[in-house]
DSSP file (Angstrom, degrees, kcal/mol; ACC not computed):
  #  RESIDUE AA STRUCTURE BP1 BP2  ACC     N-H-->O    O-->H-N    N-H-->O    O-->H-N    TCO  KAPPA ALPHA  PHI   PSI    X-CA   Y-CA   Z-CA
    1    1 A M              0   0    0      0, 0.0    40,-2.8     0, 0.0     2,-0.6   0.000 360.0 360.0 360.0 148.9   -0.1    0.0    0.0
    2    2 A I  E     -A   40   0A   0     66,-0.3     2,-0.6    38,-0.2    38,-0.2  -0.946 360.0-158.5-111.3 127.5    1.1    3.5   -0.5
    3    3 A I  E     -A   39   0A   0     36,-2.8    36,-1.9    -2,-0.6     2,-0.5  -0.900   9.7-155.6-106.5 124.4    0.1    6.2    2.1
    4    4 A E  E     -AB  38  67A   0     63,-3.3    63,-2.1    -2,-0.6     2,-0.4  -0.868  11.7-173.6-103.2 133.7    0.2    9.6    0.7
    5    5 A I  E     +AB  37  66A   0     32,-2.5    32,-3.2    -2,-0.5     2,-0.3  -0.983   5.6 173.0-125.5 131.9    0.8   12.6    3.1
    6    6 A W  E     - B   0  65A   0     59,-2.2    59,-2.5    -2,-0.4     2,-0.3  -0.952  36.2-101.7-142.9 162.7    0.7   16.3    2.5
    7    7 A T  E     - B   0  64A   0     28,-0.5    57,-0.3    -2,-0.3    28,-0.2  -0.649  49.0-103.9 -88.6 130.4    0.8   19.5    4.4
    8    8 A K    >>  -     0   0    0     55,-3.5     3,-2.0    -2,-0.3     4,-0.9  -0.181  36.6-103.2 -57.1 149.5   -2.6   21.2    4.8
    9    9 A E  G >4 S+     0   0    0      1,-0.3     3,-0.8     2,-0.2     4,-0.4   0.833 117.6  55.5 -49.3 -49.8   -3.2   24.2    2.5
   10   10 A K  G 34 S+     0   0    0      1,-0.2    -1,-0.3     2,-0.1     3,-0.1   0.728 116.9  36.7 -63.3 -16.9   -2.6   26.9    5.2
   11   11 A Y  G <4 S+     0   0    0     -3,-2.0     4,-0.3    52,-0.2    -1,-0.2   0.496 101.6  72.6-111.0  -7.2    0.7   25.5    6.0
   12   12 A A    <X  +     0   0    0     -4,-0.9     4,-2.2    -3,-0.8     5,-0.3   0.454  66.8  95.1 -94.7  -0.3    2.1   24.4    2.5
   13   13 A T  H  > S+     0   0    0     -4,-0.4     4,-3.1     1,-0.2     5,-0.3   0.968  85.1  46.8 -57.9 -58.7    2.8   27.9    0.9
   14   14 A N  H  > S+     0   0    0      1,-0.2     4,-2.1     2,-0.2    -1,-0.2   0.848 113.7  47.3 -56.5 -43.6    6.4   28.2    1.7
   15   15 A E  H  > S+     0   0    0     -4,-0.3     4,-1.7     1,-0.2    -1,-0.2   0.962 116.8  43.7 -56.8 -53.8    7.3   24.5    0.6
   16   16 A E  H  X S+     0   0    0     -4,-2.2     4,-1.9     1,-0.2    -2,-0.2   0.905 111.6  53.9 -67.3 -40.7    5.3   24.9   -2.8
   17   17 A A  H  X S+     0   0    0     -4,-3.1     4,-2.5    -5,-0.3    -1,-0.2   0.907 106.7  52.3 -63.6 -40.4    6.7   28.4   -3.5
   18   18 A G  H  X S+     0   0    0     -4,-2.1     4,-2.4    -5,-0.3    -1,-0.2   0.898 113.0  44.1 -65.9 -36.9   10.3   27.1   -3.1
   19   19 A L  H  X S+     0   0    0     -4,-1.7     4,-2.5     2,-0.2    -1,-0.2   0.825 107.6  56.9 -73.4 -26.9    9.7   24.3   -5.6
   20   20 A V  H  X S+     0   0    0     -4,-1.9     4,-2.4     2,-0.2    -2,-0.2   0.940 110.3  45.8 -63.1 -50.3    7.9   26.5   -7.9
   21   21 A K  H  X S+     0   0    0     -4,-2.5     4,-2.4     2,-0.2     5,-0.2   0.945 113.3  50.9 -52.4 -55.1   11.2   28.7   -7.9
   22   22 A K  H  X S+     0   0    0     -4,-2.4     4,-1.0     1,-0.2    -2,-0.2   0.925 113.5  43.3 -50.3 -49.9   13.4   25.6   -8.3
   23   23 A L  H  <>S+     0   0    0     -4,-2.5     5,-2.9     1,-0.2    -1,-0.2   0.834 110.3  56.9 -69.4 -32.4   11.4   24.3  -11.3
   24   24 A A  H ><5S+     0   0    0     -4,-2.4     3,-1.3     3,-0.2    -1,-0.2   0.849 102.9  52.8 -58.9 -41.2   11.3   27.7  -12.8
   25   25 A L  H 3<5S+     0   0    0     -4,-2.4    -1,-0.2     1,-0.2    -2,-0.2   0.779 105.6  56.2 -66.8 -24.4   15.0   27.9  -12.8
   26   26 A A  T 3<5S-     0   0    0     -4,-1.0    -1,-0.2    -5,-0.2    -2,-0.2   0.326 130.8 -94.5 -88.1   5.5   15.1   24.5  -14.7
   27   27 A G  T < 5S+     0   0    0     -3,-1.3     2,-0.6     1,-0.2    -3,-0.2   0.585  90.6 116.3  94.0  10.7   12.8   26.1  -17.4
   28   28 A F      < -     0   0    0     -5,-2.9     2,-0.4    -6,-0.1    -1,-0.2  -0.947  39.6-174.7-121.7 123.4    9.3   25.0  -16.1
   29   29 A K        +     0   0    0     -2,-0.6     2,-0.3    -5,-0.1    -8,-0.1  -0.939   9.2 167.9-118.3 137.4    6.7   27.5  -15.0
   30   30 A T        -     0   0    0     -2,-0.4    92,-0.1   -10,-0.1     3,-0.1  -0.996  35.5-153.5-147.0 145.6    3.5   26.7  -13.4
   31   31 A N  S    S+     0   0    0     -2,-0.3     2,-0.4     1,-0.2    91,-0.1   0.325  89.1  52.9 -93.3   0.5    0.6   28.4  -11.6
   32   32 A F        +     0   0    0     89,-0.3    89,-1.9     2,-0.0     2,-0.3  -0.947  58.7 153.0-146.7 121.2   -0.3   25.2   -9.7
   33   33 A L  E     + C   0 120A   0     -2,-0.4     2,-0.3    87,-0.2    87,-0.2  -0.937  10.7 178.4-148.5 122.3    2.0   22.9   -7.7
   34   34 A K  E     - C   0 119A   0     85,-2.4    85,-2.5    -2,-0.3     2,-0.3  -0.916  14.4-152.2-118.9 148.2    1.1   20.6   -4.7
   35   35 A V  E     + C   0 118A   0     -2,-0.3   -28,-0.5    83,-0.2     2,-0.3  -0.955  14.6 174.1-126.8 147.3    3.6   18.3   -2.8
   36   36 A S  E     - C   0 117A   0     81,-3.3    81,-1.9    -2,-0.3     2,-0.4  -0.919  26.8-127.1-136.2 165.4    3.3   15.1   -1.0
   37   37 A K  E     -AC   5 116A   0    -32,-3.2   -32,-2.5    -2,-0.3     2,-0.4  -0.951  24.6-152.3-113.0 143.5    5.3   12.4    0.8
   38   38 A L  E     -AC   4 115A   0     77,-2.7    77,-2.7    -2,-0.4     2,-0.5  -0.956   9.4-169.7-117.6 129.3    4.8    8.9   -0.2
   39   39 A Y  E     -AC   3 114A   0    -36,-1.9   -36,-2.8    -2,-0.4     2,-0.7  -0.968   7.6-159.6-120.3 115.2    5.3    5.8    2.0
   40   40 A L  E     -AC   2 113A   0     73,-3.5    73,-2.2    -2,-0.5     2,-0.5  -0.896  13.7-177.0 -96.8 115.3    5.2    2.4    0.4
   41   41 A I  E     - C   0 112A   0    -40,-2.8     2,-0.8    -2,-0.7    71,-0.2  -0.966  10.2-160.2-114.9 110.9    4.5   -0.2    3.1
   42   42 A E  E     + C   0 111A   0     69,-3.2    68,-2.1    -2,-0.5    69,-0.8  -0.809  48.5  83.2 -96.6 112.6    4.5   -3.8    1.9
   43   43 A G  S    S-     0   0    0     -2,-0.8     2,-0.7    66,-0.2    -2,-0.1  -0.907  77.7 -86.4 172.1 169.4    2.7   -6.0    4.3
   44   44 A V        +     0   0    0     -2,-0.3     2,-0.3     6,-0.0    63,-0.2  -0.860  52.1 156.9-106.7 119.1   -0.7   -7.2    5.3
   45   45 A Y        -     0   0    0     -2,-0.7    -2,-0.1    61,-0.1     2,-0.0  -0.960  39.7-111.2-137.1 149.5   -2.5   -5.1    7.6
   46   46 A S     >  -     0   0    0     -2,-0.3     4,-2.8     1,-0.1     5,-0.2  -0.306  39.8-102.9 -73.2 167.3   -6.3   -4.5    8.5
   47   47 A E  H  > S+     0   0    0      1,-0.2     4,-2.3     2,-0.2     5,-0.2   0.870 125.9  52.2 -54.0 -41.6   -8.0   -1.2    7.6
   48   48 A T  H  > S+     0   0    0      1,-0.2     4,-2.4     2,-0.2    -1,-0.2   0.931 110.5  48.4 -64.4 -44.9   -7.7   -0.2   11.3
   49   49 A E  H  > S+     0   0    0      2,-0.2     4,-2.0     1,-0.2    -2,-0.2   0.920 110.3  48.2 -52.0 -52.8   -4.0   -1.0   11.2
   50   50 A T  H  X S+     0   0    0     -4,-2.8     4,-2.1     1,-0.2    -1,-0.2   0.881 112.0  49.6 -68.4 -35.4   -3.2    0.9    8.1
   51   51 A S  H  X S+     0   0    0     -4,-2.3     4,-3.1     1,-0.2     5,-0.3   0.901 110.2  52.8 -69.4 -33.8   -5.1    4.0    9.4
   52   52 A R  H  X S+     0   0    0     -4,-2.4     4,-2.7     1,-0.2     5,-0.5   0.885 107.6  51.9 -62.5 -33.3   -3.2    3.7   12.7
   53   53 A L  H  X>S+     0   0    0     -4,-2.0     5,-1.7     2,-0.2     4,-1.5   0.930 114.2  41.1 -69.3 -40.9    0.0    3.7   10.8
   54   54 A A  I  <>S+     0   0    0     -4,-2.1     5,-1.0     3,-0.2     4,-0.3   0.959 123.8  38.4 -68.9 -46.5   -0.8    6.8    8.9
   55   55 A E  I  <5S+     0   0    0     -4,-3.1    -2,-0.2     1,-0.2    -3,-0.2   0.842 126.3  30.4 -71.2 -39.6   -2.3    8.6   11.9
   56   56 A E  I  <5S+     0   0    0     -4,-2.7    -3,-0.2    -5,-0.3    -1,-0.2   0.704 131.9  23.5-101.1 -16.9   -0.1    7.7   14.7
   57   57 A L  I  <5S+     0   0    0     -4,-1.5    -3,-0.2    -5,-0.5    -2,-0.1   0.773 125.9  28.5-110.6 -42.2    3.3    7.1   13.0
   58   58 A L  I   <S+     0   0    0     -5,-1.7     2,-0.4    -4,-0.3    -3,-0.2   0.598 104.3  68.7-100.2 -10.1    3.6    9.0    9.7
   59   59 A L      < -     0   0    0     -5,-1.0     7,-0.1    -6,-0.2     3,-0.0  -0.844  60.4-143.6-124.5 149.2    1.5   12.0   10.0
   60   60 A D     >  -     0   0    0     -2,-0.4     4,-3.0     1,-0.1     3,-0.3  -0.896  24.0-155.5 -95.1  94.8    1.4   15.4   12.0
   61   61 A P  T  4 S+     0   0    0      0, 0.0    -1,-0.1     0, 0.0    -5,-0.0   0.672  85.1  51.9 -59.3 -14.6   -2.4   15.7   12.6
   62   62 A I  T  4 S+     0   0    0      1,-0.1   -54,-0.0     3,-0.0    -2,-0.0   0.935 124.5  21.5 -84.8 -48.3   -2.3   19.4   13.0
   63   63 A T  T  4 S+     0   0    0     -3,-0.3   -55,-3.5   -56,-0.1     2,-0.2   0.703 118.1  59.0 -92.8 -19.1   -0.5   20.3    9.9
   64   64 A E  E  <  -B    7   0A   0     -4,-3.0     2,-0.3   -57,-0.3   -57,-0.2  -0.716  50.5-164.1-120.0 163.4   -1.0   17.3    7.6
   65   65 A A  E     -B    6   0A   0    -59,-2.5   -59,-2.2    -2,-0.2     2,-0.3  -0.847  15.3-156.6-132.5 166.8   -3.6   15.1    5.9
   66   66 A W  E     +B    5   0A   0     -2,-0.3     2,-0.3   -61,-0.2   -61,-0.2  -0.977  12.3 178.8-150.4 161.4   -3.4   11.7    4.4
   67   67 A S  E     -B    4   0A   0    -63,-2.1   -63,-3.3    -2,-0.3     4,-0.1  -0.982  33.0-141.5-155.4 150.6   -4.9    9.3    1.9
   68   68 A F  S    S+     0   0    0     -2,-0.3   -66,-0.3   -65,-0.2    -1,-0.1   0.670  92.5  64.9 -80.7 -17.5   -4.5    5.9    0.4
   69   69 A K  S    S-     0   0    0    -65,-0.1   -65,-0.1     1,-0.1     3,-0.1  -0.684  98.3 -94.2-101.8 152.3   -5.5    7.3   -3.1
   70   70 A P        -     0   0    0      0, 0.0    -1,-0.1     0, 0.0    -2,-0.1  -0.334  53.7 -97.5 -56.5 141.0   -3.8    9.9   -5.2
   71   71 A R        -     0   0    0     -4,-0.1     2,-0.4     1,-0.0    -4,-0.0  -0.257  33.8-140.8 -58.4 150.4   -5.1   13.5   -4.6
   72   72 A C        -     0   0    0     -3,-0.1     2,-0.3    80,-0.1    79,-0.1  -0.960  20.2-179.4-116.7 137.6   -7.7   15.0   -7.0
   73   73 A F        -     0   0    0     77,-0.5    79,-1.5    -2,-0.4     2,-0.2  -0.937  28.3-108.0-133.0 154.5   -7.7   18.6   -8.1
   74   74 A A  S    S+     0   0    0     -2,-0.3     2,-0.1    77,-0.3    77,-0.0  -0.482  75.5  38.1 -77.5 149.4  -10.0   20.6  -10.4
   75   75 A G  S    S-     0   0    0     -2,-0.2     3,-0.2     3,-0.0    -2,-0.1  -0.239  81.2 -75.4  99.5 170.5   -8.9   21.7  -13.8
   76   76 A G  S    S+     0   0    0      1,-0.2    46,-0.1    -2,-0.1    74,-0.1  -0.337  92.0  41.4-103.4-178.8   -7.0   20.3  -16.5
   77   77 A N        +     0   0    0      1,-0.2    45,-3.1    44,-0.1     2,-0.5   0.847  69.8 152.5  54.8  35.2   -3.2   19.5  -17.5
   78   78 A I  E     -DE 121 149A   0     71,-0.6    71,-2.5    43,-0.3     2,-0.4  -0.862  24.1-168.9-101.0 129.6   -2.5   18.3  -14.0
   79   79 A H  E     -DE 120 148A   0     41,-2.7    41,-2.5    -2,-0.5     2,-0.5  -0.945  15.2-141.4-117.2 140.0    0.4   15.6  -13.8
   80   80 A R  E     -DE 119 147A   0     67,-3.1    67,-2.3    -2,-0.4     2,-0.6  -0.882  17.3-163.5-101.1 125.5    1.3   13.5  -10.8
   81   81 A V  E     -DE 118 146A   0     37,-3.2    37,-2.1    -2,-0.5     2,-0.5  -0.964   3.3-167.7-115.0 114.9    5.1   13.1  -10.5
   82   82 A E  E     -DE 117 145A   0     63,-2.6    63,-1.5    -2,-0.6     2,-0.5  -0.906   1.4-170.9-100.5 134.2    6.4   10.3   -8.2
   83   83 A I  E     +DE 116 144A   0     33,-3.4    33,-2.4    -2,-0.5     2,-0.3  -0.968  14.0 168.4-123.6 117.5   10.1   10.4   -7.3
   84   84 A W  E     -DE 115 143A   0     59,-2.4    59,-2.5    -2,-0.5     2,-0.3  -0.859  39.3-103.4-128.2 154.1   11.5    7.2   -5.5
   85   85 A L  E     - E   0 142A   0     29,-0.8    57,-0.3    -2,-0.3     6,-0.1  -0.630  48.2-102.3 -76.4 142.3   14.9    6.0   -4.6
   86   86 A K    >   -     0   0    0     55,-3.2     3,-1.5    -2,-0.3    -1,-0.1  -0.223  32.3-111.8 -58.9 157.9   16.0    3.1   -6.9
   87   87 A N  T 3  S+     0   0    0      1,-0.3    -1,-0.1    -3,-0.1     4,-0.1   0.780 116.7  60.7 -68.0 -28.9   15.6   -0.3   -5.2
   88   88 A S  T 3  S+     0   0    0      2,-0.1     2,-0.3    53,-0.0    -1,-0.3   0.529  90.2  86.3 -69.0  -9.7   19.5   -0.6   -5.1
   89   89 A V  S <  S-     0   0    0     -3,-1.5     2,-0.2    52,-0.2    -4,-0.1  -0.767  88.6-112.8-106.0 135.9   19.8    2.5   -3.0
   90   90 A T        -     0   0    0     -2,-0.3     2,-0.8     1,-0.1    -2,-0.1  -0.513  25.4-153.9 -69.0 135.5   19.6    2.3    0.9
   91   91 A D     >  -     0   0    0     -2,-0.2     4,-2.7     1,-0.2     5,-0.2  -0.865  14.4-179.5-116.1  98.5   16.4    4.1    2.0
   92   92 A V  H  > S+     0   0    0     -2,-0.8     4,-2.5     2,-0.2     5,-0.2   0.909  82.7  51.1 -64.0 -39.7   17.1    5.2    5.6
   93   93 A V  H  > S+     0   0    0      2,-0.2     4,-2.4     1,-0.2    -1,-0.2   0.939 112.0  46.7 -61.5 -45.4   13.6    6.8    6.0
   94   94 A G  H  > S+     0   0    0      1,-0.2     4,-2.4     2,-0.2    -2,-0.2   0.919 111.2  50.6 -62.1 -43.2   12.0    3.6    4.8
   95   95 A Q  H  X S+     0   0    0     -4,-2.7     4,-2.3     2,-0.2    -1,-0.2   0.856 109.9  51.7 -65.2 -36.0   14.1    1.4    7.1
   96   96 A S  H  X S+     0   0    0     -4,-2.5     4,-2.3    -5,-0.2    -1,-0.2   0.917 112.1  46.7 -66.5 -37.8   13.2    3.7   10.1
   97   97 A V  H  X S+     0   0    0     -4,-2.4     4,-2.5     2,-0.2    -2,-0.2   0.906 108.7  54.4 -64.3 -40.0    9.5    3.3    9.2
   98   98 A K  H  X S+     0   0    0     -4,-2.4     4,-1.8     1,-0.2    -2,-0.2   0.960 112.8  42.2 -57.2 -55.2    9.9   -0.3    8.8
   99   99 A E  H  X S+     0   0    0     -4,-2.3     4,-1.9     1,-0.2    -1,-0.2   0.883 114.3  52.3 -57.7 -43.4   11.4   -0.5   12.4
  100  100 A A  H  X S+     0   0    0     -4,-2.3     4,-1.3     2,-0.2    -1,-0.2   0.864 101.8  57.6 -67.7 -43.0    8.8    1.9   13.8
  101  101 A V  H ><>S+     0   0    0     -4,-2.5     5,-1.7     1,-0.2     3,-0.6   0.947 110.5  46.0 -57.3 -52.7    5.9   -0.1   12.4
  102  102 A A  H ><5S+     0   0    0     -4,-1.8     3,-1.2     1,-0.2    -2,-0.2   0.890 107.2  58.5 -61.3 -34.9    7.3   -3.2   14.5
  103  103 A D  H 3<5S+     0   0    0     -4,-1.9    -1,-0.2     1,-0.2    -2,-0.2   0.747  95.9  61.9 -59.2 -26.2    7.7   -0.9   17.5
  104  104 A M  T <<5S-     0   0    0     -4,-1.3    -1,-0.2    -3,-0.6    -2,-0.2   0.555 124.6-104.6 -77.2  -6.1    4.0   -0.2   17.3
  105  105 A G  T < 5S+     0   0    0     -3,-1.2     2,-0.2    -4,-0.4    -3,-0.2   0.689  82.4 126.2  86.4  19.8    3.4   -3.9   17.9
  106  106 A L  S   <S-     0   0    0     -5,-1.7    -1,-0.3     1,-0.1     2,-0.2  -0.663  74.0 -85.2 -94.9 159.2    2.4   -4.6   14.3
  107  107 A K        -     0   0    0     -2,-0.2    -1,-0.1   -63,-0.2    -5,-0.0  -0.489  53.4-104.7 -63.9 131.1    4.0   -7.2   12.1
  108  108 A A        -     0   0    0     -2,-0.2    -1,-0.1    -6,-0.1    -9,-0.1  -0.339  37.3-116.4 -55.4 130.6    7.1   -5.8   10.5
  109  109 A P        -     0   0    0      0, 0.0   -66,-0.2     0, 0.0     3,-0.1  -0.317  13.9-125.9 -69.4 153.2    6.5   -5.0    6.8
  110  110 A A  S    S-     0   0    0    -68,-2.1     2,-0.3     1,-0.2   -67,-0.1   0.884  91.2  -4.0 -61.8 -36.0    8.5   -6.9    4.2
  111  111 A R  E     -C   42   0A   0    -69,-0.8   -69,-3.2     2,-0.0     2,-0.3  -0.992  58.0-166.0-158.3 151.2    9.7   -3.5    2.8
  112  112 A C  E     -C   41   0A   0     -2,-0.3     2,-0.4   -71,-0.2   -71,-0.2  -0.992  11.4-179.4-135.7 140.9    9.2    0.2    3.2
  113  113 A R  E     -C   40   0A   0    -73,-2.2   -73,-3.5    -2,-0.3     2,-0.4  -0.998  15.9-142.1-141.9 143.0   10.3    2.9    0.8
  114  114 A F  E     +C   39   0A   0     -2,-0.4   -29,-0.8   -75,-0.2     2,-0.3  -0.849  27.3 161.1-105.7 139.4   10.0    6.7    1.0
  115  115 A G  E     -CD  38  84A   0    -77,-2.7   -77,-2.7    -2,-0.4     2,-0.3  -0.896  29.8-120.6-145.4 175.6    9.2    8.9   -1.9
  116  116 A R  E     -CD  37  83A   0    -33,-2.4   -33,-3.4    -2,-0.3     2,-0.4  -0.918  19.3-165.7-122.6 152.4    8.0   12.3   -3.0
  117  117 A C  E     -CD  36  82A   0    -81,-1.9   -81,-3.3    -2,-0.3     2,-0.3  -0.991   4.3-175.1-138.9 138.8    5.2   13.3   -5.1
  118  118 A L  E     -CD  35  81A   0    -37,-2.1   -37,-3.2    -2,-0.4     2,-0.5  -0.997  13.2-152.3-135.4 146.0    4.2   16.5   -6.8
  119  119 A Y  E     +CD  34  80A   0    -85,-2.5   -85,-2.4    -2,-0.3     2,-0.4  -0.957  24.3 169.3-112.6 132.8    1.3   17.6   -8.7
  120  120 A A  E     -CD  33  79A   0    -41,-2.5   -41,-2.7    -2,-0.5     2,-0.6  -0.972  34.7-121.6-140.2 148.2    1.8   20.2  -11.3
  121  121 A R  E     + D   0  78A   0    -89,-1.9     2,-0.4    -2,-0.4   -89,-0.3  -0.827  42.0 170.5 -87.3 127.7   -0.2   21.9  -14.2
  122  122 A A        -     0   0    0    -45,-3.1     3,-0.2    -2,-0.6   -92,-0.1  -0.981  37.3-168.9-144.9 123.4    1.6   21.5  -17.2
  123  123 A V  S    S+     0   0    0     -2,-0.4     2,-0.6     1,-0.2    -1,-0.1   0.875  91.7  43.3 -72.4 -39.7    0.8   22.1  -20.8
  124  124 A S    >>  -     0   0    0      1,-0.2     4,-2.1    -3,-0.1     3,-0.6  -0.901  61.4-169.6-115.7 107.2    4.0   20.2  -21.9
  125  125 A E  H 3> S+     0   0    0     -2,-0.6     4,-2.8     1,-0.2     5,-0.2   0.869  90.5  60.9 -58.3 -34.6    4.8   17.0  -20.1
  126  126 A L  H 3> S+     0   0    0      1,-0.2     4,-1.5     2,-0.2    -1,-0.2   0.842 103.8  48.0 -60.7 -36.9    8.2   17.1  -21.8
  127  127 A K  H <> S+     0   0    0     -3,-0.6     4,-2.2     2,-0.2    -1,-0.2   0.872 111.9  50.5 -69.4 -40.3    9.1   20.4  -20.1
  128  128 A L  H  X S+     0   0    0     -4,-2.1     4,-2.4     1,-0.2    -2,-0.2   0.928 109.4  50.7 -65.9 -42.1    7.9   19.0  -16.8
  129  129 A K  H  X S+     0   0    0     -4,-2.8     4,-2.0     2,-0.2    -1,-0.2   0.873 111.2  48.6 -59.6 -41.6   10.1   15.9  -17.3
  130  130 A H  H  X S+     0   0    0     -4,-1.5     4,-2.3    -5,-0.2    -2,-0.2   0.954 113.3  47.0 -63.9 -52.4   13.1   18.0  -18.1
  131  131 A A  H  X S+     0   0    0     -4,-2.2     4,-2.7     2,-0.2     5,-0.3   0.850 111.5  51.0 -58.6 -43.5   12.6   20.2  -15.0
  132  132 A V  H  X>S+     0   0    0     -4,-2.4     4,-2.5     2,-0.2     5,-0.7   0.956 113.6  43.6 -60.9 -53.8   12.0   17.2  -12.7
  133  133 A V  H  <5S+     0   0    0     -4,-2.0     4,-0.3     1,-0.2     6,-0.3   0.850 119.2  44.1 -71.1 -33.4   15.2   15.5  -13.8
  134  134 A K  H  <5S+     0   0    0     -4,-2.3    -1,-0.2    -5,-0.2    -2,-0.2   0.886 129.0  19.5 -72.7 -40.4   17.2   18.7  -13.7
  135  135 A A  H  <5S+     0   0    0     -4,-2.7    -3,-0.2    -5,-0.2    -2,-0.2   0.522 125.1  35.8-113.4  -8.4   16.0   20.1  -10.4
  136  136 A L  T  <5S+     0   0    0     -4,-2.5     2,-0.3    -5,-0.3    -3,-0.2   0.512 107.9  34.7-129.5  -2.5   14.4   17.6   -8.2
  137  137 A M      < -     0   0    0     -5,-0.7     2,-0.5    -4,-0.3    -1,-0.1  -0.960  57.4-130.3-151.8 169.1   16.2   14.3   -8.6
  138  138 A N    >>  -     0   0    0     -2,-0.3     4,-2.3     1,-0.1     3,-1.6  -0.961  18.4-152.5-118.1 106.4   19.5   12.4   -9.2
  139  139 A E  T 34 S+     0   0    0     -2,-0.5    -1,-0.1     1,-0.3    -6,-0.0   0.775  91.3  65.6 -57.9 -23.6   19.1    9.8  -11.9
  140  140 A T  T 34 S+     0   0    0      1,-0.2    -1,-0.3    -3,-0.1     3,-0.0   0.891 121.9  14.9 -59.8 -38.0   21.9    7.7  -10.4
  141  141 A V  T <4 S+     0   0    0     -3,-1.6   -55,-3.2   -56,-0.0     2,-0.3   0.474 122.1  60.1-118.6  -5.4   19.9    7.0   -7.3
  142  142 A N  E  <  -E   85   0A   0     -4,-2.3     2,-0.3   -57,-0.3   -57,-0.2  -0.870  49.8-169.7-124.4 157.1   16.2    8.0   -8.2
  143  143 A Y  E     -E   84   0A   0    -59,-2.5   -59,-2.4    -2,-0.3     2,-0.3  -0.965  14.7-158.9-135.4 158.5   13.7    7.1  -10.7
  144  144 A Y  E     -E   83   0A   0     -2,-0.3     2,-0.4   -61,-0.2   -61,-0.2  -0.892   9.1-154.1-139.1 162.6   10.4    8.9  -11.4
  145  145 A K  E     -E   82   0A   0    -63,-1.5   -63,-2.6    -2,-0.3     2,-0.5  -0.994   6.9-160.9-136.9 125.6    7.0    8.3  -12.9
  146  146 A I  E     +E   81   0A   0     -2,-0.4     2,-0.4   -65,-0.2   -65,-0.2  -0.942  13.4 172.7-109.5 135.1    4.6   10.9  -14.4
  147  147 A T  E     -E   80   0A   0    -67,-2.3   -67,-3.1    -2,-0.5     2,-0.5  -0.975  30.8-122.5-131.3 150.5    1.0   10.3  -14.9
  148  148 A T  E     -E   79   0A   0     -2,-0.4     2,-0.3   -69,-0.3   -69,-0.2  -0.780  29.1-153.8 -88.8 127.6   -1.8   12.6  -16.0
  149  149 A I  E     -E   78   0A   0    -71,-2.5   -71,-0.6    -2,-0.5     2,-0.2  -0.766  13.5-118.8-107.8 152.1   -4.5   12.8  -13.6
  150  150 A M        -     0   0    0     -2,-0.3   -77,-0.5     1,-0.1   -74,-0.1  -0.574  39.3-100.2 -83.0 148.0   -8.3   13.7  -14.3
  151  151 A G              0   0    0     -2,-0.2   -77,-0.3   -79,-0.1    -1,-0.1  -0.262 360.0 360.0 -65.6 160.1   -9.7   16.8  -12.7
  152  152 A G              0   0    0    -79,-1.5   -78,-0.3    -3,-0.1    -1,-0.1   0.305 360.0 360.0-114.9 360.0  -11.8   16.3   -9.5
């Protein structure tokens, strides 16, 4: 399962503005950008246990929200970009989450990985790809996936 966590709207402005600037320096300008953290947790858990993982372990309930599904946004030309560490790269955040799950008294997951996600309005997916590779990742250790999402 993937748990997606994002900063609530009233707290997210600075983080999003910083990424908009970074992407603009890489040649990509957008008037819409949202950011999330992704946690891939491979294991068998009940619905109660998975909610507990999100709410008690991964989330700051005051400033963040979460979902098991990708976020939806109104409007068109919105792309979801997932950036993950390659499987051959040690994921210290993922390892910490794996250990913390076991510390909560739940069965330790087979694997945990941490990633980043952004949602950007883009007329040109090619320009978005170029900017992501140039400004947000290292192709030696990261891989990315871009999908177009339907407006909500």
